[in-house]
Backbone of each chain as ProteinMPNN parsed JSONL, in Angstrom:
{"seq_chain_A": "MTTPPDFSSGQVLTSLAMNSVGLWLVKTQTVGTAVSSVAVTGAFSTDYEHYKIQYSGTASTSGNCINIQLGAVTTGYYAVLQYGSYAGVGGSVVADSNAASWTHCAGAVGNQVILDADIYNPFKTQISSISTNIYTDSNNAGKKAGYLNSATQFTGFTLLVASGTITGGTIRVYGYRN", "coords_chain_A": {"N_chain_A": [[1.843, -1.454, 39.874], [3.857, -0.99, 37.033], [3.25, 1.286, 34.328], [2.235, 0.205, 31.119], [4.225, 0.964, 28.223], [6.264, 0.183, 29.939], [7.608, -2.326, 31.39], [8.555, -4.444, 34.114], [11.338, -6.622, 34.726], [10.457, -10.007, 34.801], [7.893, -9.466, 35.557], [4.397, -10.172, 36.003], [2.179, -10.361, 33.308], [-0.71, -8.848, 33.274], [-4.248, -9.039, 32.413], [-5.252, -6.518, 32.414], [-3.002, -4.989, 31.847], [-2.265, -6.024, 29.326], [-4.572, -5.529, 27.848], [-4.436, -2.891, 27.489], [-2.666, -2.419, 25.56], [-2.183, -0.788, 22.59], [-1.702, -1.223, 19.845], [-1.544, -3.911, 17.703], [0.359, -6.436, 16.155], [-0.801, -7.86, 13.31], [-0.325, -9.265, 10.933], [2.44, -10.362, 8.963], [4.158, -10.014, 5.905], [6.497, -11.123, 3.741], [8.033, -9.613, 0.972], [8.594, -10.677, -2.325], [10.881, -11.062, -5.102], [11.073, -8.696, -7.679], [8.25, -8.128, -8.037], [5.033, -7.266, -9.245], [2.697, -6.85, -7.996], [1.321, -7.345, -4.737], [-0.687, -9.391, -2.983], [-2.294, -9.463, 0.076], [-3.694, -11.622, 2.244], [-6.244, -12.463, 4.687], [-6.004, -10.424, 6.586], [-7.746, -8.552, 7.707], [-10.396, -8.468, 10.092], [-13.026, -9.233, 12.466], [-11.736, -8.597, 14.742], [-10.486, -6.133, 14.916], [-11.25, -2.674, 14.239], [-9.888, -0.721, 12.834], [-6.872, -0.328, 10.921], [-3.299, -0.381, 10.457], [-1.004, -0.208, 7.834], [2.239, -0.935, 6.959], [5.158, -0.601, 4.975], [8.412, -1.016, 3.712], [10.741, -1.045, 1.13], [12.496, -2.029, -1.862], [12.248, -0.258, -4.83], [11.879, -0.484, -8.383], [11.653, 1.713, -9.954], [11.607, 5.279, -9.588], [9.433, 7.798, -8.095], [5.787, 7.855, -8.293], [4.614, 5.035, -6.632], [3.134, 2.996, -5.109], [-0.111, 1.714, -5.277], [-3.248, 1.03, -3.693], [-5.553, -1.592, -3.275], [-8.638, -2.851, -2.113], [-9.674, -6.081, -1.272], [-11.325, -7.605, -3.995], [-12.337, -5.497, -5.304], [-12.622, -3.176, -7.885], [-13.424, -0.629, -8.511], [-14.758, 2.594, -7.656], [-13.101, 3.998, -5.929], [-12.22, 6.801, -4.11], [-10.258, 9.603, -3.539], [-7.815, 11.998, -2.382], [-4.625, 13.161, -2.996], [-2.641, 15.401, -1.413], [-0.039, 17.507, -2.12], [3.244, 18.972, -2.154], [6.068, 20.602, -3.695], [9.621, 20.194, -3.237], [10.775, 22.473, -4.01], [9.207, 24.393, -3.078], [6.715, 24.834, -4.112], [3.371, 24.638, -3.516], [0.074, 23.277, -2.653], [-0.834, 21.495, -4.568], [-2.717, 18.823, -6.091], [-3.631, 15.354, -6.482], [-6.255, 13.545, -7.734], [-8.345, 10.764, -7.04], [-11.079, 9.634, -8.607], [-13.725, 7.711, -8.514], [-11.979, 5.652, -9.071], [-9.884, 2.77, -9.97], [-8.352, 1.926, -7.938], [-6.815, 3.077, -4.875], [-4.666, 5.491, -5.671], [-1.187, 6.594, -5.701], [-0.391, 6.039, -3.048], [2.026, 5.632, -1.899], [5.283, 6.82, -2.511], [8.462, 6.635, -4.255], [11.712, 7.428, -3.393], [14.394, 7.711, -5.312], [15.349, 4.455, -5.253], [14.013, 3.704, -3.018], [11.194, 2.849, -1.311], [8.558, 3.898, 0.784], [5.812, 3.062, 2.701], [3.033, 4.036, 4.565], [0.081, 3.541, 5.738], [-3.221, 4.067, 6.929], [-6.099, 2.144, 7.34], [-9.541, 2.295, 7.513], [-12.258, 0.687, 9.016], [-12.366, -1.676, 7.301], [-13.493, -4.218, 7.506], [-16.109, -3.903, 8.084], [-19.596, -3.649, 7.219], [-19.78, -1.245, 5.66], [-18.672, 1.864, 4.185], [-15.178, 1.902, 3.485], [-12.255, 3.612, 4.557], [-9.29, 5.586, 3.93], [-6.149, 6.825, 5.016], [-3.045, 8.188, 4.271], [0.224, 8.508, 5.511], [2.609, 9.315, 4.485], [3.859, 10.403, 1.492], [6.464, 10.344, -0.612], [8.564, 11.424, -3.175], [11.292, 12.027, -5.441], [10.972, 14.691, -5.924], [8.715, 15.682, -4.676], [6.451, 15.836, -1.807], [3.83, 14.539, 0.287], [0.459, 13.908, 1.556], [-2.365, 11.675, 1.84], [-5.929, 11.172, 1.596], [-9.08, 9.474, 1.727], [-11.865, 7.49, 0.492], [-13.553, 4.31, -0.009], [-16.156, 3.544, -2.041], [-17.937, 1.308, -1.193], [-19.67, -1.268, 0.454], [-18.641, -3.64, 1.093], [-17.332, -6.367, 3.015], [-14.038, -6.631, 3.748], [-11.288, -8.846, 3.735], [-8.695, -8.705, 3.029], [-6.022, -7.074, 1.185], [-4.425, -5.48, -1.681], [-1.236, -4.519, -2.72], [-0.433, -2.576, -5.357], [1.966, -2.082, -7.767], [2.791, 0.921, -9.212], [4.411, 1.554, -11.441], [6.866, -0.488, -12.906], [8.531, -2.631, -10.564], [8.573, -4.025, -7.201], [10.872, -5.065, -4.668], [11.745, -7.236, -2.082], [11.804, -6.548, 1.513], [9.296, -6.105, 4.105], [5.851, -6.39, 4.508], [3.861, -5.074, 6.962], [1.033, -5.499, 8.983], [-0.966, -3.888, 11.232], [-3.317, -3.955, 13.927], [-5.499, -1.607, 15.323], [-6.336, -1.419, 18.655], [-9.697, -1.946, 19.632]], "CA_chain_A": [[2.309, -1.944, 38.585], [4.278, 0.055, 36.106], [2.33, 1.506, 33.226], [2.768, -0.207, 29.833], [4.979, -0.241, 27.893], [7.427, 0.004, 30.814], [7.432, -3.499, 32.226], [9.716, -4.85, 34.911], [11.791, -7.986, 34.47], [9.757, -11.002, 35.587], [6.552, -9.013, 35.945], [3.261, -10.877, 35.429], [1.421, -9.511, 32.391], [-2.13, -8.994, 33.581], [-5.152, -8.674, 31.323], [-5.348, -5.053, 32.416], [-1.844, -4.463, 31.13], [-2.292, -6.42, 27.923], [-5.708, -4.892, 27.185], [-4.148, -1.481, 27.233], [-1.768, -2.317, 24.406], [-3.017, -0.143, 21.575], [-1.427, -1.614, 18.466], [-1.141, -5.315, 17.653], [0.818, -6.92, 14.856], [-1.766, -8.849, 12.825], [0.236, -10.117, 9.884], [3.627, -9.913, 8.232], [4.305, -10.654, 4.602], [7.745, -10.808, 3.049], [7.841, -9.352, -0.458], [9.561, -11.412, -3.136], [11.752, -10.332, -6.026], [10.477, -8.224, -8.943], [6.81, -8.371, -8.06], [4.234, -6.129, -9.699], [1.63, -6.671, -7.009], [1.353, -8.274, -3.598], [-1.974, -9.521, -2.303], [-2.169, -9.922, 1.461], [-4.999, -12.145, 2.65], [-6.404, -12.749, 6.106], [-5.461, -9.323, 7.386], [-8.816, -7.806, 8.382], [-11.396, -9.348, 10.713], [-13.817, -8.555, 13.491], [-10.891, -8.309, 15.906], [-10.148, -4.698, 14.955], [-11.98, -1.843, 13.281], [-8.97, 0.084, 12.019], [-5.578, -1.014, 10.717], [-2.156, 0.328, 9.885], [-0.175, -1.009, 6.929], [3.551, -0.317, 6.723], [6.073, -1.355, 4.111], [9.553, -0.352, 3.091], [11.456, -1.991, 0.286], [13.227, -1.475, -2.999], [11.453, -0.068, -6.044], [12.707, -0.452, -9.594], [11.566, 3.06, -10.515], [11.277, 6.309, -8.608], [8.138, 8.44, -8.336], [4.612, 7.168, -7.782], [5.028, 3.63, -6.537], [2.19, 2.013, -4.588], [-1.548, 1.891, -5.21], [-3.85, 0.027, -2.808], [-6.88, -2.081, -3.625], [-9.205, -3.716, -1.082], [-10.326, -7.26, -1.826], [-11.326, -7.684, -5.458], [-13.102, -4.349, -5.806], [-11.804, -2.41, -8.826], [-14.087, 0.618, -8.859], [-15.344, 3.314, -6.532], [-12.09, 4.562, -5.019], [-12.178, 8.261, -4.123], [-9.234, 10.089, -2.614], [-7.013, 13.136, -2.836], [-3.258, 13.352, -2.494], [-2.199, 16.798, -1.368], [1.42, 17.471, -2.081], [3.992, 20.141, -2.584], [7.406, 20.258, -4.169], [10.712, 20.654, -2.389], [11.119, 23.809, -4.478], [8.34, 25.332, -2.4], [5.427, 24.969, -4.786], [2.407, 23.852, -2.764], [-1.316, 23.34, -3.068], [-1.125, 20.625, -5.698], [-3.465, 17.628, -5.719], [-3.962, 14.292, -7.433], [-7.537, 13.027, -7.276], [-8.925, 9.514, -7.507], [-12.527, 9.804, -8.662], [-14.254, 6.432, -9.008], [-10.795, 4.991, -9.642], [-9.783, 1.319, -9.797], [-7.609, 1.708, -6.695], [-6.284, 4.319, -4.315], [-3.352, 5.677, -6.281], [-0.242, 7.467, -5.014], [-0.367, 5.791, -1.604], [3.425, 5.744, -1.497], [6.211, 7.11, -3.595], [9.823, 6.132, -4.066], [12.84, 8.345, -3.582], [15.364, 6.778, -5.879], [14.805, 3.093, -5.236], [13.506, 3.41, -1.684], [9.772, 3.127, -1.15], [8.033, 3.85, 2.151], [4.347, 3.119, 2.77], [2.433, 4.077, 5.902], [-1.332, 3.833, 5.455], [-4.249, 3.611, 7.857], [-7.337, 1.721, 6.688], [-10.599, 2.392, 8.513], [-13.468, -0.116, 8.854], [-12.391, -2.538, 6.113], [-14.27, -5.45, 7.691], [-17.49, -3.568, 8.403], [-20.457, -3.503, 6.049], [-19.928, 0.177, 5.4], [-17.539, 2.306, 3.387], [-13.848, 1.885, 4.081], [-11.534, 4.852, 4.294], [-7.836, 5.479, 3.988], [-5.283, 7.997, 5.081], [-1.634, 7.813, 4.209], [0.991, 9.466, 6.293], [3.818, 9.764, 3.813], [4.151, 10.184, 0.08], [7.679, 11.072, -0.961], [9.397, 11.038, -4.311], [12.505, 12.842, -5.493], [10.636, 16.102, -6.115], [7.512, 16.095, -3.959], [6.016, 15.102, -0.617], [2.449, 14.845, 0.604], [-0.377, 12.948, 2.283], [-3.547, 11.324, 1.066], [-7.093, 10.703, 2.335], [-10.198, 9.176, 0.848], [-12.73, 6.377, 0.885], [-13.989, 3.376, -1.043], [-17.621, 3.523, -2.048], [-18.371, -0.085, -1.194], [-19.971, -1.767, 1.8], [-18.111, -5.0, 1.16], [-16.422, -6.711, 4.102], [-12.77, -7.05, 3.162], [-10.355, -9.551, 4.607], [-7.326, -8.475, 2.59], [-5.747, -5.938, 0.295], [-3.335, -5.697, -2.624], [-0.36, -3.414, -3.09], [-0.187, -2.578, -6.799], [3.089, -1.206, -8.102], [2.309, 1.801, -10.278], [5.25, 1.268, -12.612], [7.981, -1.327, -12.497], [8.312, -3.677, -9.562], [9.209, -3.865, -5.896], [11.631, -6.251, -4.248], [12.19, -7.339, -0.697], [11.108, -5.827, 2.566], [8.198, -6.809, 4.763], [4.593, -5.68, 4.754], [3.36, -5.338, 8.305], [-0.317, -5.023, 9.216], [-1.255, -3.757, 12.661], [-4.677, -3.604, 14.265], [-5.694, -0.69, 16.46], [-7.261, -2.003, 19.619], [-10.999, -1.282, 19.646]], "C_chain_A": [[2.749, -0.772, 37.731], [3.306, 0.143, 34.938], [2.959, 1.033, 31.913], [3.158, 1.02, 29.004], [6.208, -0.443, 28.773], [7.176, -1.143, 31.77], [8.722, -3.788, 32.982], [10.071, -6.287, 34.572], [11.057, -8.957, 35.391], [8.343, -10.634, 35.977], [5.476, -9.859, 35.269], [2.481, -9.908, 34.544], [-0.064, -9.755, 32.613], [-2.975, -8.635, 32.371], [-5.3, -7.158, 31.26], [-4.198, -4.441, 31.616], [-1.939, -4.766, 29.64], [-3.435, -5.752, 27.168], [-5.48, -3.407, 26.917], [-3.103, -1.3, 26.134], [-2.594, -1.844, 23.211], [-2.854, -0.671, 20.176], [-0.873, -3.038, 18.45], [-0.723, -5.687, 16.242], [-0.08, -8.066, 14.415], [-1.131, -9.805, 11.834], [1.505, -9.507, 9.326], [3.697, -10.68, 6.926], [5.596, -10.198, 3.955], [7.468, -10.651, 1.56], [8.962, -10.042, -1.229], [10.387, -10.502, -4.029], [10.996, -9.991, -7.305], [8.997, -8.545, -9.034], [6.072, -7.089, -8.444], [3.058, -5.866, -8.776], [1.791, -7.707, -5.91], [-0.017, -8.264, -2.939], [-1.735, -10.103, -0.916], [-3.548, -10.352, 1.925], [-5.037, -12.31, 4.168], [-5.874, -11.665, 7.022], [-6.535, -8.638, 8.234], [-9.857, -8.786, 8.927], [-12.198, -8.536, 11.715], [-12.965, -8.132, 14.677], [-10.595, -6.823, 16.062], [-11.001, -3.939, 13.943], [-11.026, -1.149, 12.316], [-7.588, -0.549, 12.014], [-4.525, -0.045, 10.186], [-1.356, -0.645, 9.031], [1.133, -0.254, 6.703], [4.399, -1.229, 5.849], [7.239, -0.455, 3.721], [10.327, -1.408, 2.325], [12.126, -1.267, -0.857], [12.319, -1.427, -4.221], [12.382, 0.0, -7.252], [12.665, 0.911, -10.272], [11.241, 4.044, -9.4], [9.905, 6.893, -8.944], [6.999, 7.674, -7.704], [4.863, 5.674, -7.769], [3.896, 2.68, -6.173], [0.753, 2.522, -4.665], [-2.112, 0.783, -4.325], [-5.262, -0.293, -3.272], [-7.367, -2.961, -2.484], [-9.938, -4.875, -1.747], [-10.198, -7.3, -3.333], [-12.078, -6.515, -6.081], [-12.203, -3.462, -6.664], [-12.518, -1.157, -9.313], [-14.559, 1.291, -7.576], [-14.357, 3.891, -5.538], [-12.031, 6.087, -5.203], [-11.13, 8.723, -3.109], [-8.503, 11.273, -3.23], [-5.642, 13.063, -2.174], [-2.965, 14.847, -2.553], [-0.687, 16.796, -1.243], [2.003, 18.811, -2.494], [5.381, 19.712, -2.998], [8.45, 20.788, -3.199], [11.202, 22.027, -2.84], [10.198, 24.863, -3.875], [7.022, 25.591, -3.085], [4.427, 24.061, -4.089], [1.026, 23.906, -3.368], [-1.665, 22.482, -4.258], [-1.858, 19.372, -5.218], [-3.48, 16.625, -6.87], [-5.223, 13.636, -6.904], [-7.827, 11.66, -7.872], [-10.439, 9.702, -7.469], [-13.133, 8.581, -9.324], [-13.137, 5.636, -9.686], [-10.812, 3.487, -9.349], [-9.005, 0.936, -8.548], [-7.327, 3.074, -6.092], [-4.878, 4.478, -4.865], [-2.475, 6.544, -5.382], [-0.278, 7.292, -3.495], [1.04, 5.86, -1.05], [4.257, 6.052, -2.724], [7.572, 6.526, -3.278], [10.805, 7.265, -4.327], [13.999, 7.5, -4.056], [14.734, 5.402, -5.927], [14.149, 2.739, -3.907], [12.043, 3.81, -1.571], [9.379, 2.959, 0.315], [6.52, 4.002, 2.086], [3.921, 3.131, 4.23], [0.989, 4.511, 5.725], [-2.211, 3.308, 6.573], [-5.514, 3.293, 7.065], [-8.414, 1.641, 7.766], [-11.806, 1.54, 8.095], [-13.468, -1.042, 7.638], [-13.263, -3.774, 6.257], [-15.713, -5.158, 8.088], [-18.295, -3.456, 7.111], [-20.801, -2.032, 5.864], [-18.709, 0.623, 4.611], [-16.251, 2.176, 4.196], [-13.137, 3.175, 3.694], [-10.048, 4.632, 4.451], [-7.227, 6.835, 4.291], [-3.857, 7.49, 5.009], [-0.814, 8.921, 4.84], [2.231, 9.975, 5.581], [3.773, 9.389, 2.341], [5.409, 10.995, -0.218], [8.238, 10.518, -2.263], [10.554, 12.029, -4.371], [12.216, 14.333, -5.571], [9.533, 16.606, -5.201], [7.286, 15.281, -2.691], [4.587, 15.487, -0.299], [1.767, 13.752, 1.395], [-1.679, 12.764, 1.515], [-4.677, 10.913, 1.998], [-8.222, 10.435, 1.362], [-11.009, 8.001, 1.354], [-13.018, 5.485, -0.311], [-15.496, 3.241, -0.942], [-18.12, 2.094, -2.227], [-18.604, -0.512, 0.24], [-19.503, -3.202, 1.978], [-17.253, -5.182, 2.413], [-15.152, -7.278, 3.496], [-11.917, -7.782, 4.195], [-8.9, -9.292, 4.219], [-7.216, -7.315, 1.63], [-4.613, -6.309, -0.653], [-2.545, -4.413, -2.805], [-0.036, -3.56, -4.566], [0.942, -1.608, -7.092], [2.708, -0.392, -9.332], [3.117, 1.639, -11.558], [6.471, 0.497, -12.134], [7.586, -2.305, -11.41], [8.908, -3.252, -8.216], [9.869, -5.19, -5.52], [11.967, -6.149, -2.762], [11.391, -6.493, 0.284], [9.937, -6.638, 3.094], [7.004, -5.882, 4.911], [4.131, -6.062, 6.154], [1.974, -4.712, 8.465], [-0.571, -5.034, 10.717], [-2.74, -3.436, 12.845], [-4.682, -2.655, 15.449], [-6.706, -1.312, 17.41], [-8.564, -1.211, 19.653], [-11.227, -0.577, 20.972]], "O_chain_A": [[2.116, 0.283, 37.705], [2.623, -0.828, 34.611], [4.092, 1.407, 31.609], [2.47, 2.037, 29.082], [7.115, -1.179, 28.385], [6.595, -0.953, 32.839], [9.818, -3.429, 32.551], [9.209, -7.073, 34.179], [11.031, -8.768, 36.607], [7.663, -11.405, 36.655], [5.615, -10.226, 34.103], [2.16, -8.792, 34.953], [-0.602, -10.773, 32.177], [-2.495, -8.01, 31.425], [-5.454, -6.586, 30.181], [-4.385, -3.516, 30.827], [-1.723, -3.893, 28.799], [-3.297, -5.44, 25.985], [-6.249, -2.765, 26.203], [-2.706, -0.179, 25.816], [-3.605, -2.46, 22.874], [-3.787, -0.579, 19.378], [0.132, -3.334, 19.096], [-1.365, -5.304, 15.264], [-0.122, -9.115, 15.058], [-1.367, -11.012, 11.884], [1.631, -8.286, 9.227], [3.337, -11.855, 6.86], [5.765, -9.016, 3.656], [6.755, -11.457, 0.962], [10.127, -9.994, -0.833], [10.565, -9.319, -3.739], [10.372, -10.847, -7.931], [8.546, -9.163, -9.998], [6.435, -5.989, -8.028], [2.49, -4.774, -8.78], [2.324, -8.795, -6.127], [-0.45, -7.245, -2.4], [-1.053, -11.117, -0.765], [-4.468, -9.536, 1.991], [-4.005, -12.297, 4.839], [-5.358, -11.948, 8.103], [-6.261, -8.197, 9.35], [-10.157, -9.802, 8.299], [-12.066, -7.315, 11.8], [-13.431, -7.38, 15.533], [-10.468, -6.313, 17.176], [-11.419, -4.491, 12.925], [-11.321, -1.009, 11.129], [-7.185, -1.216, 12.968], [-4.836, 0.964, 9.554], [-1.065, -1.764, 9.452], [1.132, 0.912, 6.308], [4.361, -2.454, 5.969], [7.055, 0.729, 3.436], [10.54, -2.519, 2.809], [12.302, -0.049, -0.826], [11.704, -2.425, -4.596], [13.514, 0.475, -7.161], [13.542, 1.232, -11.074], [10.662, 3.666, -8.382], [9.293, 6.53, -9.949], [7.181, 6.947, -6.728], [5.278, 5.103, -8.777], [3.704, 1.666, -6.844], [0.438, 3.61, -4.184], [-1.516, -0.288, -4.221], [-6.05, 0.591, -3.611], [-6.589, -3.742, -1.938], [-10.726, -4.675, -2.671], [-9.126, -7.066, -3.889], [-12.415, -6.551, -7.264], [-11.136, -3.043, -6.214], [-12.245, -0.676, -10.413], [-14.735, 0.641, -6.545], [-14.734, 4.237, -4.419], [-11.819, 6.585, -6.309], [-11.127, 8.28, -1.961], [-8.569, 11.51, -4.436], [-5.525, 12.924, -0.957], [-3.035, 15.468, -3.613], [-0.129, 16.151, -0.355], [1.337, 19.653, -3.096], [5.821, 18.603, -2.694], [8.19, 21.717, -2.436], [11.965, 22.675, -2.124], [10.364, 26.06, -4.111], [6.28, 26.485, -2.678], [4.608, 22.844, -4.068], [0.812, 24.486, -4.432], [-2.689, 22.71, -4.902], [-1.656, 18.914, -4.094], [-3.36, 16.979, -8.043], [-5.263, 13.214, -5.749], [-7.587, 11.422, -9.056], [-11.01, 9.909, -6.399], [-13.066, 8.427, -10.543], [-13.337, 5.03, -10.738], [-11.643, 2.999, -8.583], [-8.995, -0.226, -8.143], [-7.57, 4.103, -6.722], [-3.995, 3.679, -4.553], [-2.957, 7.151, -4.426], [-0.205, 8.268, -2.748], [1.23, 6.118, 0.139], [3.963, 5.598, -3.83], [7.809, 5.998, -2.192], [10.734, 7.958, -5.342], [14.527, 6.675, -3.311], [13.702, 5.205, -6.568], [13.77, 1.587, -3.695], [11.7, 4.983, -1.72], [9.801, 2.02, 0.99], [6.007, 4.95, 1.492], [4.398, 2.328, 5.032], [0.702, 5.699, 5.581], [-1.97, 2.223, 7.102], [-5.944, 4.08, 6.223], [-8.225, 1.002, 8.801], [-12.306, 1.655, 6.977], [-14.508, -1.177, 6.993], [-13.727, -4.326, 5.26], [-16.463, -6.083, 8.399], [-17.74, -3.2, 6.043], [-21.966, -1.638, 5.908], [-17.797, -0.174, 4.391], [-16.243, 2.321, 5.418], [-13.392, 3.749, 2.636], [-9.602, 3.637, 5.022], [-7.742, 7.869, 3.865], [-3.513, 6.477, 5.619], [-1.123, 10.106, 4.714], [2.84, 10.954, 6.013], [3.663, 8.215, 1.986], [5.401, 12.219, -0.084], [8.369, 9.306, -2.433], [10.76, 12.792, -3.428], [13.099, 15.153, -5.317], [9.416, 17.81, -4.968], [7.841, 14.196, -2.518], [4.163, 16.61, -0.572], [2.4, 12.797, 1.845], [-2.045, 13.575, 0.664], [-4.426, 10.366, 3.072], [-8.323, 11.072, 0.313], [-10.86, 7.571, 2.497], [-12.766, 5.847, -1.46], [-16.039, 2.874, 0.101], [-18.654, 1.729, -3.274], [-17.835, -0.164, 1.135], [-19.923, -3.891, 2.907], [-16.536, -4.269, 2.823], [-15.19, -8.296, 2.806], [-11.838, -7.389, 5.359], [-7.983, -9.613, 4.975], [-8.206, -6.659, 1.307], [-3.93, -7.315, -0.461], [-3.12, -3.346, -3.017], [0.565, -4.55, -4.981], [0.879, -0.44, -6.707], [2.345, -0.949, -10.368], [2.546, 1.592, -12.648], [7.038, 0.798, -11.083], [6.441, -2.751, -11.347], [9.638, -2.266, -8.116], [9.483, -6.264, -5.982], [12.411, -5.111, -2.27], [10.431, -5.817, -0.085], [9.632, -7.718, 2.589], [7.126, -4.748, 5.375], [4.026, -7.244, 6.481], [1.765, -3.547, 8.128], [-0.412, -6.057, 11.382], [-3.342, -2.738, 12.028], [-3.977, -2.857, 16.438], [-7.806, -1.685, 17.002], [-8.557, 0.019, 19.696], [-12.274, 0.04, 21.171]]}, "seq_chain_B": "MTIDEYKAEYPQDAVFIQVDDIERTMTDEEYEAWVEQGVYNINHPLP", "coords_chain_B": {"N_chain_B": [[9.091, 6.892, -21.874], [8.694, 4.057, -23.966], [6.284, 1.51, -24.895], [7.585, -0.751, -25.907], [10.175, -0.369, -24.882], [9.63, -0.55, -22.176], [8.734, -3.185, -22.013], [11.088, -4.445, -22.712], [12.646, -3.846, -20.538], [11.223, -5.011, -18.517], [10.66, -8.03, -18.892], [8.102, -10.466, -19.63], [8.443, -12.908, -18.356], [9.895, -12.268, -16.174], [8.673, -10.839, -14.247], [6.526, -10.777, -11.439], [3.456, -11.814, -9.936], [2.334, -11.655, -6.69], [0.751, -13.526, -4.199], [0.177, -13.63, -0.96], [2.547, -15.887, 0.096], [2.935, -17.025, -2.349], [4.11, -16.933, -5.667], [3.646, -16.002, -9.08], [3.942, -15.883, -12.674], [2.636, -13.448, -15.028], [-0.425, -13.701, -16.916], [-0.849, -13.397, -20.498], [-2.752, -11.417, -21.039], [-2.928, -10.077, -18.575], [-0.317, -9.125, -18.436], [-0.09, -7.355, -20.646], [-1.946, -5.383, -19.908], [-0.753, -4.51, -17.556], [1.688, -3.499, -18.49], [0.786, -1.385, -20.105], [-0.397, 0.297, -18.181], [1.806, 0.772, -16.538], [3.615, 2.109, -18.233], [2.139, 4.4, -18.777], [2.02, 5.529, -16.197], [4.731, 5.957, -15.623], [5.365, 7.815, -17.476], [3.932, 9.95, -16.678], [4.695, 11.547, -14.266], [4.333, 13.162, -11.01], [4.017, 16.66, -11.292]], "CA_chain_B": [[9.379, 5.473, -22.141], [7.729, 3.427, -24.861], [5.844, 0.174, -24.493], [8.649, -1.715, -26.229], [11.263, -0.173, -23.918], [9.154, -1.084, -20.893], [8.744, -4.654, -22.108], [12.483, -4.898, -22.723], [13.155, -3.727, -19.172], [10.466, -5.932, -17.663], [10.115, -9.15, -19.677], [6.95, -11.108, -18.999], [8.834, -14.026, -17.495], [10.756, -11.782, -15.087], [7.842, -10.046, -13.335], [5.692, -11.743, -10.738], [2.328, -11.447, -9.088], [2.484, -12.383, -5.428], [-0.395, -13.656, -3.293], [0.847, -14.123, 0.25], [3.906, -16.373, -0.217], [2.928, -17.685, -3.664], [4.378, -16.035, -6.79], [3.433, -16.563, -10.417], [4.071, -14.908, -13.758], [1.354, -12.935, -15.491], [-0.97, -14.147, -18.192], [-0.619, -12.411, -21.565], [-3.7, -10.307, -20.85], [-2.485, -9.325, -17.393], [0.956, -8.46, -18.739], [-0.339, -6.224, -21.538], [-2.597, -4.338, -19.117], [0.243, -3.988, -16.607], [2.64, -2.699, -19.258], [0.128, -0.141, -20.509], [-0.543, 1.14, -16.992], [3.13, 1.169, -16.069], [4.168, 3.113, -19.145], [1.406, 5.645, -18.534], [2.435, 6.11, -14.913], [6.126, 6.405, -15.64], [5.409, 9.0, -18.345], [3.126, 11.022, -16.071], [5.054, 11.774, -12.862], [3.796, 14.389, -10.439], [4.809, 17.812, -11.774]], "C_chain_B": [[8.297, 4.894, -23.03], [7.339, 2.046, -24.322], [6.927, -0.86, -24.764], [9.821, -1.601, -25.258], [10.884, -0.761, -22.558], [9.187, -2.613, -20.893], [10.168, -5.203, -22.107], [13.074, -4.861, -21.316], [12.486, -4.721, -18.232], [9.861, -7.052, -18.512], [9.024, -9.89, -18.898], [7.351, -12.223, -18.03], [9.714, -13.597, -16.32], [10.002, -10.914, -14.089], [6.796, -10.973, -12.727], [4.536, -11.077, -9.991], [2.406, -12.302, -7.839], [1.169, -12.369, -4.659], [0.113, -14.368, -2.05], [2.243, -14.625, -0.139], [4.03, -16.977, -1.616], [3.162, -16.647, -4.768], [4.108, -16.762, -8.103], [3.687, -15.467, -11.446], [2.681, -14.501, -14.224], [0.886, -13.652, -16.748], [-0.685, -13.07, -19.233], [-1.5, -11.175, -21.368], [-3.289, -9.442, -19.668], [-1.224, -8.513, -17.706], [0.739, -7.231, -19.616], [-0.984, -5.069, -20.772], [-1.609, -3.689, -18.152], [1.258, -3.094, -17.32], [2.02, -1.349, -19.621], [0.012, 0.821, -19.324], [0.808, 1.644, -16.51], [3.755, 2.243, -16.931], [3.47, 4.458, -18.941], [1.906, 6.316, -17.253], [3.853, 6.67, -14.962], [6.272, 7.656, -16.51], [4.618, 10.175, -17.788], [3.464, 11.165, -14.588], [4.356, 13.02, -12.323], [4.656, 15.564, -10.913], [5.593, 18.468, -10.641]], "O_chain_B": [[7.117, 5.205, -22.867], [7.979, 1.503, -23.422], [7.16, -1.748, -23.943], [10.397, -2.612, -24.855], [11.703, -1.385, -21.883], [9.604, -3.245, -19.923], [10.428, -6.282, -21.575], [13.883, -5.709, -20.941], [13.097, -5.209, -17.281], [8.668, -7.019, -18.817], [9.034, -9.926, -17.668], [6.688, -12.452, -17.019], [10.216, -14.433, -15.568], [10.604, -10.322, -13.192], [6.248, -11.841, -13.407], [4.636, -9.954, -9.497], [2.53, -13.524, -7.917], [0.55, -11.318, -4.491], [0.438, -15.555, -2.085], [3.044, -13.848, -0.658], [5.117, -17.393, -2.018], [2.498, -15.612, -4.804], [4.315, -17.97, -8.22], [3.653, -14.278, -11.128], [1.682, -15.124, -13.864], [1.692, -14.144, -17.538], [-0.319, -11.949, -18.88], [-1.045, -10.04, -21.512], [-3.303, -8.214, -19.755], [-1.092, -7.363, -17.289], [1.32, -6.177, -19.358], [-0.613, -3.911, -20.963], [-1.625, -2.474, -17.955], [1.638, -2.046, -16.798], [2.651, -0.303, -19.463], [0.289, 2.013, -19.454], [0.943, 2.804, -16.119], [4.358, 3.185, -16.417], [4.108, 5.51, -18.932], [2.179, 7.516, -17.232], [4.131, 7.731, -14.404], [7.185, 8.457, -16.309], [4.63, 11.266, -18.357], [2.606, 10.928, -13.739], [3.849, 13.836, -13.093], [5.883, 15.47, -10.932], [6.307, 19.444, -10.868]]}, "name": "protein", "num_of_chains": 2, "seq": "MTTPPDFSSGQVLTSLAMNSVGLWLVKTQTVGTAVSSVAVTGAFSTDYEHYKIQYSGTASTSGNCINIQLGAVTTGYYAVLQYGSYAGVGGSVVADSNAASWTHCAGAVGNQVILDADIYNPFKTQISSISTNIYTDSNNAGKKAGYLNSATQFTGFTLLVASGTITGGTIRVYGYRNMTIDEYKAEYPQDAVFIQVDDIERTMTDEEYEAWVEQGVYNINHPLP"}
């Protein structure tokens, strides 16, 4: 048998092959027009421990664009965005210390926002953590990591627009195979 | 940007909160809090 993901036409997909698929699409959510926040429910469960959230769409303002909140928890978010400027100034940080959400999870260059965040253990009765793979605005770029000081089991999350609104695009949630 | 400028750009009846596929406008309290946070964020970009 060929090794996934290189399948042959007409090949039977065995459990061995399917169980070796590492990333599964859990949920998609189309974003409406001029929304200030998007809550995505039913995303996290016992099926997976860790998740990836991706979104690209149109922002009404540039700069800091997306904050993330898990469930209804509005306190206890700790994280650091490390970023540098395209002018070569590095070593700058933005800290969330007992914040109401994880801020600066995604930025917008012009009107284009890109979010790529990994959420760790959101459905376990232990702290949840986050890492983001891309923060870009017109002047800076960086990455973020942190945790939420809560042992709540979360089934969903909310994308909060830092200023202005977002329009269109699709939020995709993937589960990493355990 | 001032609060009045922000409100003029984003009137309360033109901004929506989305939960899955359902969208609704904000309550007065939600809108005022959102405006205050948005104005702060837009006036404090990363240096």
